[in-house]
N, CA, C, O and the ligand as a Tripos MOL2 file, in Angstrom:
@<TRIPOS>MOLECULE
protein
  241   239    61     0     0
PROTEIN
NO_CHARGES

@<TRIPOS>ATOM
      1 N          -4.5200  -21.6610  -12.7380 N.3       1 MET1
      2 CA         -3.9330  -20.9650  -11.5770 C.3       1 MET1
      3 C          -2.4830  -21.3990  -11.4170 C.2       1 MET1
      4 O          -2.1930  -22.5830  -11.2480 O.2       1 MET1
      5 N          -1.6050  -20.4590  -11.4700 N.am      2 LYS2
      6 CA         -0.1970  -20.7770  -11.2980 C.3       2 LYS2
      7 C           0.2500  -20.4340   -9.8970 C.2       2 LYS2
      8 O          -0.1380  -19.4160   -9.3240 O.2       2 LYS2
      9 N           1.0710  -21.3080   -9.3660 N.am      3 ARG3
     10 CA          1.6350  -21.0290   -8.0550 C.3       3 ARG3
     11 C           3.1420  -21.1280   -8.1670 C.2       3 ARG3
     12 O           3.6740  -22.0220   -8.8260 O.2       3 ARG3
     13 N           3.8060  -20.2210   -7.5310 N.am      4 ARG4
     14 CA          5.2610  -20.2250   -7.6000 C.3       4 ARG4
     15 C           5.8450  -20.7160   -6.2940 C.2       4 ARG4
     16 O           5.2690  -20.5490   -5.2190 O.2       4 ARG4
     17 N           7.0040  -21.3250   -6.4280 N.am      5 CYS5
     18 CA          7.7180  -21.8240   -5.2640 C.3       5 CYS5
     19 C           8.0880  -20.6630   -4.3460 C.2       5 CYS5
     20 O           8.5720  -19.6250   -4.7970 O.2       5 CYS5
     21 N           7.8510  -20.8590   -3.0530 N.am      6 GLU6
     22 CA          8.1290  -19.7740   -2.1130 C.3       6 GLU6
     23 C           9.6250  -19.5570   -1.9040 C.2       6 GLU6
     24 O          10.0350  -18.5430   -1.3390 O.2       6 GLU6
     25 N          10.4300  -20.4990   -2.3540 N.am      7 ILE7
     26 CA         11.8730  -20.3810   -2.1520 C.3       7 ILE7
     27 C          12.5880  -19.8910   -3.4060 C.2       7 ILE7
     28 O          13.2930  -18.8820   -3.3700 O.2       7 ILE7
     29 N          12.4060  -20.6060   -4.5140 N.am      8 CYS8
     30 CA         13.1580  -20.2460   -5.7200 C.3       8 CYS8
     31 C          12.3380  -19.4110   -6.6900 C.2       8 CYS8
     32 O          12.8910  -18.8080   -7.6100 O.2       8 CYS8
     33 N          11.0320  -19.3700   -6.4980 N.am      9 GLY9
     34 CA         10.2020  -18.5270   -7.3420 C.3       9 GLY9
     35 C           9.8160  -19.1400   -8.6710 C.2       9 GLY9
     36 O           9.1360  -18.5070   -9.4780 O.2       9 GLY9
     37 N          10.2470  -20.3720   -8.9020 N.am     10 LYS10
     38 CA          9.8660  -21.0310  -10.1470 C.3      10 LYS10
     39 C           8.4370  -21.5450  -10.0360 C.2      10 LYS10
     40 O           7.9530  -21.8640   -8.9500 O.2      10 LYS10
     41 N           7.7880  -21.6170  -11.1690 N.am     11 ALA11
     42 CA          6.4170  -22.1410  -11.1820 C.3      11 ALA11
     43 C           6.4250  -23.6010  -10.7520 C.2      11 ALA11
     44 O           7.2780  -24.3840  -11.1700 O.2      11 ALA11
     45 N           5.4730  -23.9440   -9.9210 N.am     12 ILE12
     46 CA          5.3360  -25.3280   -9.4900 C.3      12 ILE12
     47 C           4.5410  -26.0720  -10.5540 C.2      12 ILE12
     48 O           3.4570  -25.6350  -10.9400 O.2      12 ILE12
     49 N           5.0770  -27.1990  -11.0310 N.am     13 PRO13
     50 CA          4.3590  -27.9440  -12.0840 C.3      13 PRO13
     51 C           2.9420  -28.2990  -11.6600 C.2      13 PRO13
     52 O           2.6950  -28.6620  -10.5100 O.2      13 PRO13
     53 N           2.0230  -28.1900  -12.5970 N.am     14 LYS14
     54 CA          0.6270  -28.4040  -12.2250 C.3      14 LYS14
     55 C           0.3780  -29.8310  -11.7780 C.2      14 LYS14
     56 O          -0.5350  -30.0880  -10.9930 O.2      14 LYS14
     57 N           1.1900  -30.7710  -12.2780 N.am     15 GLU15
     58 CA          1.0340  -32.1480  -11.8180 C.3      15 GLU15
     59 C           1.3020  -32.2430  -10.3250 C.2      15 GLU15
     60 O           0.6480  -33.0000   -9.6080 O.2      15 GLU15
     61 N           2.2730  -31.4630   -9.8710 N.am     16 ARG16
     62 CA          2.5750  -31.4810   -8.4390 C.3      16 ARG16
     63 C           1.4500  -30.8230   -7.6430 C.2      16 ARG16
     64 O           1.0800  -31.2930   -6.5660 O.2      16 ARG16
     65 N           0.9270  -29.7640   -8.1670 N.am     17 LEU17
     66 CA         -0.1800  -29.0980   -7.4760 C.3      17 LEU17
     67 C          -1.4260  -29.9760   -7.4390 C.2      17 LEU17
     68 O          -2.2070  -29.9330   -6.4890 O.2      17 LEU17
     69 N          -1.5960  -30.7680   -8.4840 N.am     18 GLU18
     70 CA         -2.7420  -31.6730   -8.4800 C.3      18 GLU18
     71 C          -2.5600  -32.7360   -7.4080 C.2      18 GLU18
     72 O          -3.5110  -33.1460   -6.7430 O.2      18 GLU18
     73 N          -1.3030  -33.1740   -7.2550 N.am     19 ALA19
     74 CA         -1.0310  -34.2000   -6.2500 C.3      19 ALA19
     75 C          -1.0290  -33.6010   -4.8480 C.2      19 ALA19
     76 O          -1.5020  -34.2170   -3.8920 O.2      19 ALA19
     77 N          -0.4870  -32.3890   -4.7430 N.am     20 LEU20
     78 CA         -0.3350  -31.7330   -3.4400 C.3      20 LEU20
     79 C          -0.8430  -30.2980   -3.5350 C.2      20 LEU20
     80 O          -0.0520  -29.3620   -3.6510 O.2      20 LEU20
     81 N          -2.1350  -30.1300   -3.4880 N.am     21 PRO21
     82 CA         -2.7170  -28.7960   -3.7230 C.3      21 PRO21
     83 C          -2.2290  -27.7310   -2.7460 C.2      21 PRO21
     84 O          -2.2820  -26.5410   -3.0530 O.2      21 PRO21
     85 N          -1.7630  -28.1400   -1.5910 N.am     22 ASP22
     86 CA         -1.3720  -27.1560   -0.5840 C.3      22 ASP22
     87 C           0.1170  -26.8420   -0.5820 C.2      22 ASP22
     88 O           0.5750  -26.0160    0.2080 O.2      22 ASP22
     89 N           0.8650  -27.4820   -1.4430 N.am     23 THR23
     90 CA          2.2990  -27.2810   -1.3930 C.3      23 THR23
     91 C           2.6760  -25.8770   -1.8670 C.2      23 THR23
     92 O           2.0200  -25.3010   -2.7350 O.2      23 THR23
     93 N           3.7250  -25.3510   -1.2890 N.am     24 ARG24
     94 CA          4.2010  -24.0310   -1.6990 C.3      24 ARG24
     95 C           5.6440  -24.0960   -2.1800 C.2      24 ARG24
     96 O           6.2750  -23.0660   -2.4180 O.2      24 ARG24
     97 N           6.1510  -25.2950   -2.3180 N.am     25 ARG25
     98 CA          7.5330  -25.4460   -2.7620 C.3      25 ARG25
     99 C           7.6010  -26.3870   -3.9480 C.2      25 ARG25
    100 O           6.8420  -27.3510   -4.0420 O.2      25 ARG25
    101 N           8.5240  -26.0900   -4.8520 N.am     26 CYS26
    102 CA          8.7220  -26.9930   -5.9710 C.3      26 CYS26
    103 C           9.4190  -28.2630   -5.4760 C.2      26 CYS26
    104 O           9.8380  -28.3650   -4.3230 O.2      26 CYS26
    105 N           9.5210  -29.2020   -6.3740 N.am     27 ILE27
    106 CA         10.0880  -30.4940   -5.9830 C.3      27 ILE27
    107 C          11.5290  -30.3280   -5.5200 C.2      27 ILE27
    108 O          11.9360  -30.9020   -4.5100 O.2      27 ILE27
    109 N          12.2880  -29.5480   -6.2570 N.am     28 GLU28
    110 CA         13.6940  -29.3650   -5.9030 C.3      28 GLU28
    111 C          13.8390  -28.7670   -4.5070 C.2      28 GLU28
    112 O          14.6330  -29.2540   -3.7020 O.2      28 GLU28
    113 N          13.0950  -27.7410   -4.2250 N.am     29 CYS29
    114 CA         13.2100  -27.0850   -2.9220 C.3      29 CYS29
    115 C          12.6370  -27.9580   -1.8150 C.2      29 CYS29
    116 O          13.1230  -27.9300   -0.6840 O.2      29 CYS29
    117 N          11.6170  -28.7240   -2.1340 N.am     30 ALA30
    118 CA         11.0740  -29.6370   -1.1380 C.3      30 ALA30
    119 C          12.1250  -30.6760   -0.7610 C.2      30 ALA30
    120 O          12.2260  -31.0890    0.3940 O.2      30 ALA30
    121 N          12.8940  -31.0820   -1.7420 N.am     31 ARG31
    122 CA         13.9350  -32.0700   -1.4690 C.3      31 ARG31
    123 C          15.1120  -31.4460   -0.7360 C.2      31 ARG31
    124 O          15.7000  -32.0610    0.1530 O.2      31 ARG31
    125 N          15.4440  -30.2400   -1.1110 N.am     32 THR32
    126 CA         16.6010  -29.5880   -0.5130 C.3      32 THR32
    127 C          16.3000  -29.0690    0.8850 C.2      32 THR32
    128 O          17.1120  -29.1980    1.8010 O.2      32 THR32
    129 N          15.1370  -28.4890    1.0300 N.am     33 ASN33
    130 CA         14.8030  -27.8010    2.2810 C.3      33 ASN33
    131 C          13.7600  -28.5290    3.1200 C.2      33 ASN33
    132 O          13.4740  -28.1390    4.2520 O.2      33 ASN33
    133 N          13.2090  -29.5730    2.5620 N.am     34 GLY34
    134 CA         12.1280  -30.2730    3.2580 C.3      34 GLY34
    135 C          10.7990  -29.7310    2.7890 C.2      34 GLY34
    136 O          10.6360  -28.5330    2.5580 O.2      34 GLY34
    137 N           9.8770  -30.6200    2.6560 N.am     35 THR35
    138 CA          8.5740  -30.1810    2.1830 C.3      35 THR35
    139 C           7.8410  -29.3900    3.2550 C.2      35 THR35
    140 O           8.0200  -29.6180    4.4520 O.2      35 THR35
    141 N           7.0230  -28.4660    2.8060 N.am     36 ASP36
    142 CA          6.1740  -27.7250    3.7430 C.3      36 ASP36
    143 C           4.8910  -28.4940    3.9870 C.2      36 ASP36
    144 O           4.0490  -28.0990    4.7920 O.2      36 ASP36
    145 N           4.7660  -29.5790    3.2890 N.am     37 TYR37
    146 CA          3.5000  -30.2980    3.2890 C.3      37 TYR37
    147 C           3.6560  -31.5970    4.0470 C.2      37 TYR37
    148 O           4.4510  -32.4510    3.6530 O.2      37 TYR37
    149 N           2.9270  -31.7610    5.1090 N.am     38 SER38
    150 CA          3.0040  -32.9710    5.9090 C.3      38 SER38
    151 C           1.7920  -33.8460    5.6180 C.2      38 SER38
    152 O           0.6930  -33.5850    6.1060 O.2      38 SER38
    153 N           2.0010  -34.8650    4.8320 N.am     39 PRO39
    154 CA          0.8430  -35.6860    4.4730 C.3      39 PRO39
    155 C           0.2500  -36.3970    5.6670 C.2      39 PRO39
    156 O           0.9610  -36.9950    6.4750 O.2      39 PRO39
    157 N          -1.0310  -36.3250    5.7620 N.am     40 ARG40
    158 CA         -1.7420  -37.0650    6.8030 C.3      40 ARG40
    159 C          -2.5770  -38.1280    6.1070 C.2      40 ARG40
    160 O          -3.2790  -37.8490    5.1340 O.2      40 ARG40
    161 N          -2.4950  -39.3100    6.6010 N.am     41 ARG41
    162 CA         -3.1490  -40.4200    5.9160 C.3      41 ARG41
    163 C          -4.6230  -40.1430    5.6780 C.2      41 ARG41
    164 O          -5.1660  -40.4750    4.6250 O.2      41 ARG41
    165 N          -5.2470  -39.5480    6.6370 N.am     42 THR42
    166 CA         -6.6790  -39.3260    6.5040 C.3      42 THR42
    167 C          -6.9710  -38.3290    5.3900 C.2      42 THR42
    168 O          -8.0450  -38.3550    4.7880 O.2      42 THR42
    169 N          -6.0210  -37.4620    5.1240 N.am     43 GLU43
    170 CA         -6.2390  -36.4210    4.1400 C.3      43 GLU43
    171 C          -5.7640  -36.8500    2.7570 C.2      43 GLU43
    172 O          -6.4360  -36.6260    1.7510 O.2      43 GLU43
    173 N          -4.5980  -37.4670    2.7330 N.am     44 VAL44
    174 CA         -3.9760  -37.8060    1.4600 C.3      44 VAL44
    175 C          -4.4700  -39.1580    0.9560 C.2      44 VAL44
    176 O          -4.5680  -39.3750   -0.2520 O.2      44 VAL44
    177 N          -4.7750  -40.0490    1.8620 N.am     45 GLY45
    178 CA         -5.2580  -41.3530    1.4620 C.3      45 GLY45
    179 C          -4.1740  -42.2650    0.9410 C.2      45 GLY45
    180 O          -4.4570  -43.2100    0.2040 O.2      45 GLY45
    181 N          -2.9450  -41.9960    1.3110 N.am     46 MET46
    182 CA         -1.8450  -42.8670    0.8960 C.3      46 MET46
    183 C          -0.7710  -42.8370    1.9700 C.2      46 MET46
    184 O          -0.6920  -41.9040    2.7700 O.2      46 MET46
    185 N           0.0480  -43.8670    1.9720 N.am     47 ASP47
    186 CA          1.1200  -43.8600    2.9490 C.3      47 ASP47
    187 C           2.3270  -43.1050    2.3980 C.2      47 ASP47
    188 O           2.3420  -42.7020    1.2350 O.2      47 ASP47
    189 N           3.3170  -42.9230    3.2280 N.am     48 ILE48
    190 CA          4.4370  -42.0570    2.8570 C.3      48 ILE48
    191 C           5.2330  -42.6150    1.6810 C.2      48 ILE48
    192 O           5.7570  -41.8470    0.8740 O.2      48 ILE48
    193 N           5.3290  -43.9280    1.5730 N.am     49 ASP49
    194 CA          6.0740  -44.4990    0.4510 C.3      49 ASP49
    195 C           5.3670  -44.2360   -0.8700 C.2      49 ASP49
    196 O           6.0070  -43.9470   -1.8810 O.2      49 ASP49
    197 N           4.0650  -44.3370   -0.8530 N.am     50 THR50
    198 CA          3.2980  -44.0380   -2.0570 C.3      50 THR50
    199 C           3.4560  -42.5640   -2.4100 C.2      50 THR50
    200 O           3.5680  -42.1950   -3.5800 O.2      50 THR50
    201 N           3.4620  -41.7510   -1.3980 N.am     51 TYR51
    202 CA          3.6400  -40.3110   -1.5970 C.3      51 TYR51
    203 C           4.9840  -40.0060   -2.2560 C.2      51 TYR51
    204 O           5.0640  -39.1860   -3.1710 O.2      51 TYR51
    205 N           6.0260  -40.6650   -1.7890 N.am     52 LYS52
    206 CA          7.3530  -40.4430   -2.3720 C.3      52 LYS52
    207 C           7.4040  -40.9430   -3.8060 C.2      52 LYS52
    208 O           8.0070  -40.3070   -4.6700 O.2      52 LYS52
    209 N           6.7700  -42.0850   -4.0580 N.am     53 ASP53
    210 CA          6.7150  -42.5930   -5.4290 C.3      53 ASP53
    211 C           6.0200  -41.5920   -6.3400 C.2      53 ASP53
    212 O           6.4160  -41.3820   -7.4860 O.2      53 ASP53
    213 N           5.0020  -40.9980   -5.8120 N.am     54 LEU54
    214 CA          4.2400  -40.0350   -6.6040 C.3      54 LEU54
    215 C           5.1050  -38.8250   -6.9320 C.2      54 LEU54
    216 O           5.0660  -38.3160   -8.0520 O.2      54 LEU54
    217 N           5.8710  -38.3700   -5.9740 N.am     55 LEU55
    218 CA          6.7630  -37.2360   -6.2250 C.3      55 LEU55
    219 C           7.7880  -37.5950   -7.2890 C.2      55 LEU55
    220 O           8.1240  -36.7750   -8.1440 O.2      55 LEU55
    221 N           8.2810  -38.8260   -7.2310 N.am     56 GLY56
    222 CA          9.2410  -39.2650   -8.2500 C.3      56 GLY56
    223 C           8.6070  -39.3010   -9.6200 C.2      56 GLY56
    224 O           9.2360  -38.9500  -10.6180 O.2      56 GLY56
    225 N           7.3700  -39.7230   -9.6650 N.am     57 ALA57
    226 CA          6.6670  -39.7980  -10.9420 C.3      57 ALA57
    227 C           6.4210  -38.4030  -11.4930 C.2      57 ALA57
    228 O           6.5240  -38.1850  -12.7000 O.2      57 ALA57
    229 N           6.1010  -37.4720  -10.6310 N.am     58 VAL58
    230 CA          5.8480  -36.1030  -11.0690 C.3      58 VAL58
    231 C           7.1320  -35.4700  -11.5940 C.2      58 VAL58
    232 O           7.1130  -34.6640  -12.5240 O.2      58 VAL58
    233 N           8.2350  -35.8500  -10.9830 N.am     59 ARG59
    234 CA          9.5130  -35.2630  -11.3510 C.3      59 ARG59
    235 C           9.9450  -35.6710  -12.7450 C.2      59 ARG59
    236 O          10.5330  -34.8700  -13.4710 O.2      59 ARG59
    237 N           9.6630  -36.9000  -13.1280 N.am     60 SER60
    238 CA         10.1750  -37.4080  -14.4060 C.3      60 SER60
    239 C           9.3550  -36.8820  -15.5810 C.2      60 SER60
    240 O           9.6450  -37.2090  -16.7320 O.2      60 SER60
    241 ZN         11.7570  -24.0640   -5.6000 Zn       61 ZN61
@<TRIPOS>BOND
     1     1     2 1
     2     2     3 1
     3     3     4 2
     4     3     5 am
     5     5     6 1
     6     6     7 1
     7     7     8 2
     8     7     9 am
     9     9    10 1
    10    10    11 1
    11    11    12 2
    12    11    13 am
    13    13    14 1
    14    14    15 1
    15    15    16 2
    16    15    17 am
    17    17    18 1
    18    18    19 1
    19    19    20 2
    20    19    21 am
    21    21    22 1
    22    22    23 1
    23    23    24 2
    24    23    25 am
    25    25    26 1
    26    26    27 1
    27    27    28 2
    28    27    29 am
    29    29    30 1
    30    30    31 1
    31    31    32 2
    32    31    33 am
    33    33    34 1
    34    34    35 1
    35    35    36 2
    36    35    37 am
    37    37    38 1
    38    38    39 1
    39    39    40 2
    40    39    41 am
    41    41    42 1
    42    42    43 1
    43    43    44 2
    44    43    45 am
    45    45    46 1
    46    46    47 1
    47    47    48 2
    48    47    49 am
    49    49    50 1
    50    50    51 1
    51    51    52 2
    52    51    53 am
    53    53    54 1
    54    54    55 1
    55    55    56 2
    56    55    57 am
    57    57    58 1
    58    58    59 1
    59    59    60 2
    60    59    61 am
    61    61    62 1
    62    62    63 1
    63    63    64 2
    64    63    65 am
    65    65    66 1
    66    66    67 1
    67    67    68 2
    68    67    69 am
    69    69    70 1
    70    70    71 1
    71    71    72 2
    72    71    73 am
    73    73    74 1
    74    74    75 1
    75    75    76 2
    76    75    77 am
    77    77    78 1
    78    78    79 1
    79    79    80 2
    80    79    81 am
    81    81    82 1
    82    82    83 1
    83    83    84 2
    84    83    85 am
    85    85    86 1
    86    86    87 1
    87    87    88 2
    88    87    89 am
    89    89    90 1
    90    90    91 1
    91    91    92 2
    92    91    93 am
    93    93    94 1
    94    94    95 1
    95    95    96 2
    96    95    97 am
    97    97    98 1
    98    98    99 1
    99    99   100 2
   100    99   101 am
   101   101   102 1
   102   102   103 1
   103   103   104 2
   104   103   105 am
   105   105   106 1
   106   106   107 1
   107   107   108 2
   108   107   109 am
   109   109   110 1
   110   110   111 1
   111   111   112 2
   112   111   113 am
   113   113   114 1
   114   114   115 1
   115   115   116 2
   116   115   117 am
   117   117   118 1
   118   118   119 1
   119   119   120 2
   120   119   121 am
   121   121   122 1
   122   122   123 1
   123   123   124 2
   124   123   125 am
   125   125   126 1
   126   126   127 1
   127   127   128 2
   128   127   129 am
   129   129   130 1
   130   130   131 1
   131   131   132 2
   132   131   133 am
   133   133   134 1
   134   134   135 1
   135   135   136 2
   136   135   137 am
   137   137   138 1
   138   138   139 1
   139   139   140 2
   140   139   141 am
   141   141   142 1
   142   142   143 1
   143   143   144 2
   144   143   145 am
   145   145   146 1
   146   146   147 1
   147   147   148 2
   148   147   149 am
   149   149   150 1
   150   150   151 1
   151   151   152 2
   152   151   153 am
   153   153   154 1
   154   154   155 1
   155   155   156 2
   156   155   157 am
   157   157   158 1
   158   158   159 1
   159   159   160 2
   160   159   161 am
   161   161   162 1
   162   162   163 1
   163   163   164 2
   164   163   165 am
   165   165   166 1
   166   166   167 1
   167   167   168 2
   168   167   169 am
   169   169   170 1
   170   170   171 1
   171   171   172 2
   172   171   173 am
   173   173   174 1
   174   174   175 1
   175   175   176 2
   176   175   177 am
   177   177   178 1
   178   178   179 1
   179   179   180 2
   180   179   181 am
   181   181   182 1
   182   182   183 1
   183   183   184 2
   184   183   185 am
   185   185   186 1
   186   186   187 1
   187   187   188 2
   188   187   189 am
   189   189   190 1
   190   190   191 1
   191   191   192 2
   192   191   193 am
   193   193   194 1
   194   194   195 1
   195   195   196 2
   196   195   197 am
   197   197   198 1
   198   198   199 1
   199   199   200 2
   200   199   201 am
   201   201   202 1
   202   202   203 1
   203   203   204 2
   204   203   205 am
   205   205   206 1
   206   206   207 1
   207   207   208 2
   208   207   209 am
   209   209   210 1
   210   210   211 1
   211   211   212 2
   212   211   213 am
   213   213   214 1
   214   214   215 1
   215   215   216 2
   216   215   217 am
   217   217   218 1
   218   218   219 1
   219   219   220 2
   220   219   221 am
   221   221   222 1
   222   222   223 1
   223   223   224 2
   224   223   225 am
   225   225   226 1
   226   226   227 1
   227   227   228 2
   228   227   229 am
   229   229   230 1
   230   230   231 1
   231   231   232 2
   232   231   233 am
   233   233   234 1
   234   234   235 1
   235   235   236 2
   236   235   237 am
   237   237   238 1
   238   238   239 1
   239   239   240 2
@<TRIPOS>SUBSTRUCTURE
     1 MET1         2 RESIDUE 1 A MET
     2 LYS2         6 RESIDUE 1 A LYS
     3 ARG3        10 RESIDUE 1 A ARG
     4 ARG4        14 RESIDUE 1 A ARG
     5 CYS5        18 RESIDUE 1 A CYS
     6 GLU6        22 RESIDUE 1 A GLU
     7 ILE7        26 RESIDUE 1 A ILE
     8 CYS8        30 RESIDUE 1 A CYS
     9 GLY9        34 RESIDUE 1 A GLY
    10 LYS10       38 RESIDUE 1 A LYS
    11 ALA11       42 RESIDUE 1 A ALA
    12 ILE12       46 RESIDUE 1 A ILE
    13 PRO13       50 RESIDUE 1 A PRO
    14 LYS14       54 RESIDUE 1 A LYS
    15 GLU15       58 RESIDUE 1 A GLU
    16 ARG16       62 RESIDUE 1 A ARG
    17 LEU17       66 RESIDUE 1 A LEU
    18 GLU18       70 RESIDUE 1 A GLU
    19 ALA19       74 RESIDUE 1 A ALA
    20 LEU20       78 RESIDUE 1 A LEU
    21 PRO21       82 RESIDUE 1 A PRO
    22 ASP22       86 RESIDUE 1 A ASP
    23 THR23       90 RESIDUE 1 A THR
    24 ARG24       94 RESIDUE 1 A ARG
    25 ARG25       98 RESIDUE 1 A ARG
    26 CYS26      102 RESIDUE 1 A CYS
    27 ILE27      106 RESIDUE 1 A ILE
    28 GLU28      110 RESIDUE 1 A GLU
    29 CYS29      114 RESIDUE 1 A CYS
    30 ALA30      118 RESIDUE 1 A ALA
    31 ARG31      122 RESIDUE 1 A ARG
    32 THR32      126 RESIDUE 1 A THR
    33 ASN33      130 RESIDUE 1 A ASN
    34 GLY34      134 RESIDUE 1 A GLY
    35 THR35      138 RESIDUE 1 A THR
    36 ASP36      142 RESIDUE 1 A ASP
    37 TYR37      146 RESIDUE 1 A TYR
    38 SER38      150 RESIDUE 1 A SER
    39 PRO39      154 RESIDUE 1 A PRO
    40 ARG40      158 RESIDUE 1 A ARG
    41 ARG41      162 RESIDUE 1 A ARG
    42 THR42      166 RESIDUE 1 A THR
    43 GLU43      170 RESIDUE 1 A GLU
    44 VAL44      174 RESIDUE 1 A VAL
    45 GLY45      178 RESIDUE 1 A GLY
    46 MET46      182 RESIDUE 1 A MET
    47 ASP47      186 RESIDUE 1 A ASP
    48 ILE48      190 RESIDUE 1 A ILE
    49 ASP49      194 RESIDUE 1 A ASP
    50 THR50      198 RESIDUE 1 A THR
    51 TYR51      202 RESIDUE 1 A TYR
    52 LYS52      206 RESIDUE 1 A LYS
    53 ASP53      210 RESIDUE 1 A ASP
    54 LEU54      214 RESIDUE 1 A LEU
    55 LEU55      218 RESIDUE 1 A LEU
    56 GLY56      222 RESIDUE 1 A GLY
    57 ALA57      226 RESIDUE 1 A ALA
    58 VAL58      230 RESIDUE 1 A VAL
    59 ARG59      234 RESIDUE 1 A ARG
    60 SER60      238 RESIDUE 1 A SER
    61 ZN61       241 GROUP 0 **** ****
């Protein structure tokens, strides 16, 4: 299943979708415009710093 970024229209990498199944923005647009995804500890199971590290890992 491919999902495209709602802003730039580029395909969102599947690694990002695996990490953030509900996201609708690619990493670049999430950084530029802010993510549409608000992690909640109970849902994501990680704190915000871990979440940011994960985004960095997905990007590389
Ligand atoms: Zn984008």
